[in-house]
C-alpha positions in Angstrom: 13.2 -0.6 -2.3 10.4 -2.2 -0.4 9.0 -3.3 -3.5 12.1 -5.1 -4.5 12.5 -6.6 -1.5 9.1 -8.0 -1.0 8.6 -9.6 -4.7 11.8 -10.3 -6.0 12.7 -14.0 -7.3 14.4 -16.1 -4.8 13.5 -13.8 -1.5 9.9 -13.7 -0.6 9.4 -11.6 2.7 6.5 -11.1 4.3 5.4 -7.7 5.6 6.5 -8.8 9.6 9.8 -9.9 8.3 10.6 -7.1 6.1 10.0 -4.9 9.4 12.3 -7.5 11.4 14.9 -6.5 9.0 14.1 -2.5 8.1 13.1 -1.3 11.3 16.6 -1.5 13.3 18.0 0.5 9.9 15.2 3.2 10.6 16.2 3.4 14.3 19.7 3.6 13.3 19.2 6.1 10.8 16.9 8.4 12.7 18.0 8.2 16.0 21.8 8.5 15.5 21.0 12.5 13.9 18.3 13.1 16.6 20.5 12.8 19.2 23.4 14.9 17.7 21.2 17.5 16.0 17.6 18.0 17.5 18.2 16.9 21.6 20.5 19.0 22.2 18.0 22.0 21.1 15.0 20.3 22.4 17.0 20.1 25.8 17.8 23.9 26.0 14.8 25.4 24.6 12.0 23.3 26.5 11.4 21.3 29.8 11.4 17.9 28.0 10.7 14.9 29.7 10.6 11.3 28.2 6.9 10.1 28.5 6.7 6.6 27.9 2.9 6.4 27.5 3.2 9.0 24.5 6.3 7.3 23.3 4.5 3.9 23.4 1.5 5.0 21.5 3.4 6.4 19.0 5.7 3.5 18.4 2.3 1.4 18.0 1.0 3.8 15.3 4.0 4.0 13.6 4.4 0.0 13.3 0.9 -0.1 12.3 1.9 2.6 9.3 5.1 0.7 8.4 2.8 -2.5 8.4 -0.1 -1.7 6.3 2.6 0.0 3.7 4.5 -3.1 3.6 1.1 -5.1 2.7 -0.2 -2.4 0.2 3.5 -2.5 -1.5 3.5 -6.5 -0.9 -0.1 -6.9 -2.7 0.0 -4.2 -5.2 3.1 -1.7 -6.1 5.0 0.8 -4.8 3.2 3.0 -7.6 -0.1 2.0 -6.1 1.3 3.8 -2.5 2.3 6.6 -4.5 -1.0 6.9 -6.1 -2.8 6.5 -2.9 -0.5 9.3 -1.1 -1.9 11.5 -3.8 -5.6 10.7 -2.9 -4.7 11.1 0.6 -3.0 14.2 -0.1 -6.3 15.8 -1.9 -8.3 14.8 1.5 -6.5 16.4 3.6 -6.6 19.5 1.7 -10.2 19.4 0.9 -10.5 18.8 4.8 -8.6 21.9 5.4 -10.3 24.0 2.5 -14.1 23.0 4.1 -13.4 23.0 7.8 -10.3 25.0 8.9 -11.4 27.3 6.0 -7.6 27.5 4.6 -7.3 29.2 1.3 -6.8 27.4 -2.1 -5.3 29.6 -4.6 -5.5 28.9 -8.5 -1.9 27.4 -8.9 -3.0 25.2 -5.9 -6.0 24.3 -8.2 -4.2 23.7 -10.9 -1.5 21.5 -9.0 -4.7 19.0 -8.1 -6.1 19.4 -11.5 -2.7 17.9 -12.4 -2.4 15.3 -10.0 -5.8 13.9 -10.7 -5.0 13.6 -14.4 -2.0 11.6 -13.4 -4.2 9.2 -11.3 -6.8 9.3 -13.8 -4.5 8.3 -16.4 -2.8 6.0 -14.3 -5.7 4.1 -13.5 -6.6 4.1 -17.1 -3.4 2.7 -18.1 -3.3 -0.3 -15.4 -7.3 -1.3 -16.3 -6.0 -1.7 -20.2 -2.8 -3.8 -18.9 -5.3 -5.9 -17.3 -7.6 -6.2 -20.0 -4.5 -6.9 -22.5 -3.2 -9.4 -19.9 -6.8 -11.2 -19.6 -7.3 -11.3 -23.6 -3.6 -12.7 -23.7 -4.3 -15.3 -21.2 -7.5 -16.3 -22.6 -5.7 -16.4 -26.2 -3.3 -18.6 -24.8 -6.0 -21.0 -23.3 -7.8 -21.7 -26.6 -4.6 -22.2 -28.4 -3.5 -24.7 -25.7 -7.1 -26.1 -26.7 -6.7 -26.2 -30.0 -3.3 -27.8 -30.0 -4.7 -30.7 -27.4 -7.7 -31.2 -29.8 -5.2 -31.4 -33.0 -2.9 -34.0 -31.1 -6.2 -36.0 -30.1 -7.4 -36.1 -33.7 -3.8 -37.1 -34.9 -4.2 -39.9 -32.3 -7.2 -41.3 -33.4 -6.3 -41.0 -37.2 -3.0 -43.0 -36.4 -5.1 -45.9 -34.6 -7.7 -45.9 -37.6 -4.8 -46.1 -40.0 -3.4 -48.6 -37.8 -6.6 -50.5 -37.4 -7.2 -50.9 -41.4 -3.6 -51.8 -42.2 -4.3 -55.0 -39.8 
């Protein structure tokens, strides 16, 4: 949906404008359930108090993350965002395995390998599409140049014919 908003014909929103429209909807859809579902449980089970510093820094981080997402999707595509999410997951898993010494099962390795193959295929397909697009563009430019040369020759031929008739 973000990609449609950022790149659709007739409507071109930059990331800040997109956040301006999307953020209030996100607030409503997250705040209303939080008030009825999580806040009562939080109030009963803990000594919850609202800390403006923590809330403010968390809000700034969320704003920066959303801005980065809108920029990435606007410049590339939503699929690129998903592929970047897969790479981020790999890095988190590698960190948890190497530093925290979390266990990685064979089924986990199979899943990671499958995801790796998917990313590799995506990059290969995107590269091939870019090469095909470049080749098509070059062929089109060559055809246009040939058409211009043909028109120039026809004009020169017509001028010579008119001069010889005079």
